[in-house]
C-alpha positions as CSV (number, residue, x, y, z in Angstrom):
1,M,44.4,-41.5,65.8
2,S,45.9,-43.9,63.3
3,V,48.2,-43.2,60.4
4,G,48.7,-45.4,57.4
5,I,51.4,-45.0,54.8
6,L,51.3,-46.7,51.4
7,G,53.6,-46.0,48.5
8,D,55.8,-47.1,45.7
9,R,58.4,-45.4,43.6
10,H,55.7,-43.5,41.7
11,S,53.4,-42.3,44.4
12,L,52.9,-41.8,48.1
13,Q,49.5,-42.1,49.9
14,I,49.0,-41.0,53.5
15,G,45.8,-41.8,55.4
16,V,44.9,-40.1,58.6
17,S,41.9,-41.1,60.9
18,A,41.0,-39.0,64.0
19,T,38.3,-39.8,66.5
20,T,37.3,-37.7,69.5
21,P,34.5,-38.3,72.0
22,R,32.2,-35.5,70.6
23,H,33.2,-35.3,66.9
24,R,34.3,-37.8,64.4
25,S,35.7,-36.8,61.0
26,Q,37.7,-38.5,58.4
27,F,39.9,-36.9,55.8
28,D,41.7,-38.5,52.9
29,F,44.7,-36.8,51.6
30,D,46.2,-38.1,48.3
31,F,49.5,-36.7,47.4
32,V,50.6,-37.9,44.0
33,A,53.9,-37.0,42.6
34,H,54.5,-38.7,39.3
35,S,58.0,-39.1,38.4
36,A,57.3,-39.1,34.7
37,P,58.6,-35.9,33.0
38,R,56.1,-33.2,31.8
39,E,53.2,-34.7,34.0
40,T,51.4,-32.4,36.3
41,A,51.1,-33.1,40.0
42,N,47.6,-33.3,41.6
43,L,48.4,-32.0,45.0
44,G,46.0,-31.5,48.0
45,R,42.8,-33.0,46.4
46,V,40.5,-32.9,49.4
47,R,37.0,-34.5,49.5
48,A,34.8,-34.2,52.5
49,P,32.0,-36.7,52.9
50,G,28.5,-35.3,52.4
51,V,29.6,-32.4,50.1
52,E,28.0,-32.4,46.6
53,R,30.4,-32.5,43.6
54,S,28.4,-30.2,41.3
55,K,28.2,-26.6,42.6
56,A,25.5,-25.8,39.9
57,Q,23.0,-27.6,42.2
58,D,23.8,-25.3,45.1
59,P,20.9,-22.8,45.7
60,A,23.4,-20.0,46.6
61,V,25.3,-20.5,43.3
62,T,22.0,-20.5,41.3
63,A,20.9,-17.3,43.0
64,A,24.3,-15.7,42.3
65,N,24.1,-16.6,38.6
66,A,20.6,-15.2,38.3
67,S,21.7,-11.9,39.9
68,A,24.6,-11.7,37.5
69,R,22.4,-12.2,34.5
70,A,19.9,-9.5,35.7
71,K,22.8,-7.0,36.1
72,V,24.0,-7.7,32.6
73,L,20.5,-7.2,31.1
74,D,19.9,-4.0,33.1
75,W,23.2,-2.7,31.8
76,A,22.3,-3.5,28.2
77,R,18.9,-1.8,28.5
78,R,20.5,1.4,30.0
79,S,23.1,1.4,27.2
80,I,20.4,1.2,24.5
81,D,18.5,4.0,26.1
82,L,21.6,6.2,25.8
83,I,21.6,5.8,21.9
84,P,19.6,8.7,20.2
85,T,16.4,7.6,18.5
86,S,17.6,9.3,15.2
87,W,20.6,7.1,15.2
88,L,18.4,4.0,15.5
89,I,16.1,5.2,12.6
90,T,19.1,6.0,10.4
91,G,20.6,2.6,11.1
92,A,17.3,0.8,10.4
93,G,17.0,2.8,7.1
94,A,20.6,1.8,6.1
95,V,19.8,-1.9,6.8
96,L,16.6,-1.6,4.7
97,L,18.4,0.0,1.7
98,A,21.2,-2.6,1.9
99,T,18.6,-5.4,1.9
100,T,16.7,-3.9,-1.1
101,A,20.0,-3.5,-2.9
102,V,20.8,-7.2,-2.5
103,F,17.4,-8.2,-3.9
104,G,17.4,-5.8,-6.9
105,G,16.6,-2.4,-5.4
106,L,13.3,-0.6,-5.1
107,E,11.1,-1.0,-8.1
108,A,8.2,1.4,-8.9
109,A,4.7,-0.1,-8.6
110,A,3.3,-0.9,-12.0
111,V,0.7,1.6,-13.2
112,D,-2.2,0.3,-15.3
113,P,-2.3,2.2,-18.6
114,T,-5.4,4.3,-19.4
115,P,-7.8,2.2,-21.6
116,V,-8.2,3.2,-25.2
117,V,-11.7,2.7,-26.7
118,E,-13.1,3.2,-30.2
119,V,-16.3,4.8,-31.5
120,G,-19.1,2.3,-30.8
121,E,-17.2,0.6,-27.9
122,T,-18.7,0.8,-24.4
123,F,-16.6,2.1,-21.5
124,A,-17.8,1.6,-17.9
125,G,-16.8,4.3,-15.4
126,S,-18.4,6.3,-12.6
127,D,-21.2,3.6,-12.5
128,L,-22.2,4.5,-16.0
129,E,-21.9,2.7,-19.3
130,M,-20.9,5.2,-22.0
131,T,-20.8,4.5,-25.7
132,V,-19.7,7.3,-28.0
133,R,-21.6,6.9,-31.3
134,G,-20.0,9.7,-33.3
135,V,-18.9,13.4,-33.5
136,E,-20.5,15.9,-35.8
137,L,-20.1,19.5,-36.8
138,R,-23.5,21.2,-37.4
139,G,-24.9,24.6,-38.2
140,K,-28.1,23.9,-36.3
141,L,-29.2,21.3,-33.8
142,S,-32.7,20.2,-33.0
143,A,-34.1,17.4,-31.0
144,E,-36.2,14.6,-32.5
145,S,-39.1,16.6,-31.3
146,A,-37.9,19.5,-33.5
147,Q,-37.1,21.6,-30.5
148,T,-34.1,23.8,-31.2
149,L,-31.4,23.1,-28.6
150,V,-28.5,25.4,-29.4
151,F,-28.3,28.8,-31.0
152,P,-24.9,29.6,-32.5
153,D,-24.2,33.1,-33.9
154,E,-24.5,32.7,-37.7
155,D,-23.1,36.2,-38.3
156,K,-19.8,35.0,-36.6
157,G,-19.8,31.8,-38.5
158,E,-20.2,29.7,-35.3
159,R,-21.2,26.1,-35.5
160,I,-22.0,23.3,-33.1
161,L,-19.8,20.4,-32.3
162,V,-21.9,17.5,-31.2
163,V,-20.9,14.2,-29.5
164,T,-23.6,11.6,-29.5
165,V,-23.3,9.1,-26.6
166,D,-25.5,6.3,-25.4
167,V,-25.6,6.0,-21.6
168,V,-26.9,3.5,-19.1
169,N,-26.9,4.3,-15.4
170,T,-25.8,1.1,-13.7
171,F,-26.3,2.5,-10.2
172,D,-29.5,1.5,-8.3
173,K,-30.8,5.1,-8.0
174,P,-31.5,8.0,-10.4
175,R,-28.5,10.2,-11.1
176,P,-27.9,13.6,-12.8
177,S,-26.1,13.7,-16.1
178,T,-24.2,16.9,-15.2
179,A,-22.3,18.1,-12.2
180,N,-21.2,21.5,-10.9
181,P,-17.5,20.9,-10.4
182,A,-15.1,21.6,-13.3
183,Q,-14.1,17.9,-13.2
184,S,-17.4,16.1,-13.6
185,P,-17.8,12.4,-12.9
186,V,-20.8,12.1,-15.2
187,I,-21.7,12.9,-18.9
188,D,-20.5,16.5,-19.0
189,G,-17.2,15.0,-17.8
190,I,-16.6,13.8,-21.3
191,R,-14.0,16.3,-22.6
192,I,-12.5,17.2,-26.0
193,E,-8.9,18.0,-26.3
194,G,-8.5,21.7,-27.1
195,L,-11.7,22.8,-25.4
196,D,-11.5,24.0,-21.8
197,E,-15.2,24.4,-21.0
198,K,-17.7,21.6,-20.4
199,G,-20.3,20.8,-23.0
200,D,-24.1,21.2,-22.6
201,V,-26.1,17.9,-22.3
202,F,-29.5,17.3,-23.9
203,R,-31.7,14.3,-24.5
204,A,-31.7,13.4,-28.2
205,D,-35.5,12.5,-28.2
206,D,-37.2,15.4,-26.4
207,G,-34.4,17.9,-26.0
208,E,-34.5,17.9,-22.1
209,R,-31.5,19.8,-20.8
210,A,-29.3,18.1,-18.2
211,P,-31.7,15.1,-17.8
212,R,-31.7,12.7,-14.9
213,L,-30.6,9.1,-15.7
214,Q,-32.8,6.4,-14.4
215,P,-31.3,3.0,-13.3
216,D,-30.7,0.6,-16.1
217,V,-32.7,2.7,-18.6
218,P,-30.7,3.5,-21.8
219,A,-30.7,7.1,-22.9
220,R,-29.2,8.8,-26.0
221,L,-27.6,12.1,-25.1
222,L,-26.1,15.0,-27.1
223,L,-23.1,16.7,-25.7
224,T,-22.6,20.1,-27.4
225,W,-20.1,23.0,-27.8
226,V,-20.5,26.2,-29.8
227,V,-17.2,26.6,-31.7
228,G,-15.7,29.2,-34.0
229,P,-15.6,28.8,-37.8
230,D,-11.9,27.8,-37.8
231,D,-11.8,25.7,-34.7
232,F,-12.8,22.4,-36.2
233,H,-13.5,21.1,-39.7
234,G,-15.0,18.0,-41.2
235,G,-12.5,15.1,-41.4
236,D,-10.5,16.3,-38.4
237,E,-9.5,13.7,-35.8
238,I,-10.1,14.8,-32.3
239,A,-9.2,13.2,-28.9
240,L,-11.8,12.7,-26.3
241,T,-11.6,11.5,-22.6
242,L,-14.2,9.7,-20.7
243,P,-14.5,10.1,-16.9
244,D,-14.1,7.6,-14.1
245,S,-14.4,8.2,-10.3
246,N,-15.0,6.5,-7.0
247,H,-18.4,6.2,-5.3
248,Y,-18.7,7.3,-1.6
249,V,-21.6,7.4,0.9
250,G,-21.6,10.4,3.2
251,Q,-22.3,9.7,6.9
252,S,-21.7,13.1,8.7
253,V,-21.5,16.5,7.1
254,R,-22.2,15.3,3.6
255,R,-24.8,12.6,3.3
256,G,-26.0,10.4,0.5
257,D,-24.2,9.0,-2.5
258,Y,-21.6,11.0,-4.3
259,W,-18.7,10.4,-6.7
260,Q,-15.2,11.9,-6.3
261,D,-11.6,11.4,-7.2
262,V,-12.5,12.1,-10.9
263,R,-9.9,11.0,-13.4
264,V,-9.5,10.0,-17.0
265,G,-11.0,6.6,-17.3
266,A,-10.5,6.1,-21.1
267,T,-9.4,7.9,-24.2
268,L,-11.0,7.8,-27.6
269,T,-10.1,9.2,-31.1
270,A,-12.9,10.1,-33.5
271,T,-13.2,11.7,-36.9
272,I,-15.5,14.7,-37.2
273,D,-18.4,14.3,-39.7
274,E,-19.6,17.6,-41.1
275,V,-23.4,17.7,-41.4
276,S,-24.9,20.3,-43.8
277,A,-28.0,22.2,-42.7
278,P,-31.2,21.0,-44.3
């Protein structure tokens, strides 16, 4: 064994070397005691040969770190599971409201206004092109074939309110001009403000009642109501609504083409022309 001592007035270094027949090891001990005030002493710094400086490269340390992270994640998951779902939903809603408030709040979706058409203007709805030509108040009504179509009670002073409309069926199959539901998607779906019932539909040329509409074939139809003597007068302005709806194709219980979701597609204001009986 050999001992070496080196030093000055600032530090003292002792070196020890030991050798045995079966084992040889060497240790370096550096004892540094700085005399300068407020300096820290580095005592007992030991470095053994063959030992890595970075413990992060030690497999045991890496495994310990991974185990610690797994425990933390497991604790976080179990903590979240303990929070009631209703609290989470309420919290998410609060965040959503706060976000929308920052960006100007919730705004109602814009609704397209109902179109307004005039007499002689065409409206397309329910796969039909409808053009109202005029509104008349008559004592009698006959078709061009001279067939009498409506029979008001003359003793009661009843008259016939007639809406003349040109129609084109733009669908690729024939369709009826009337429908059973109270809200009809076709021609008897044209309604007059103040009248609850639907009108009767006739062809203007031959007087056929509730005719079928052929694809792309124009037809002039007469939509009629029998009204009382004081219900309407010549020169009155009346409001009409034209129908619109959505086309569906039935695949199971109901088959074929049909139109539902009936709504007001357009509005129209017309002046009643009073026609004297010939």
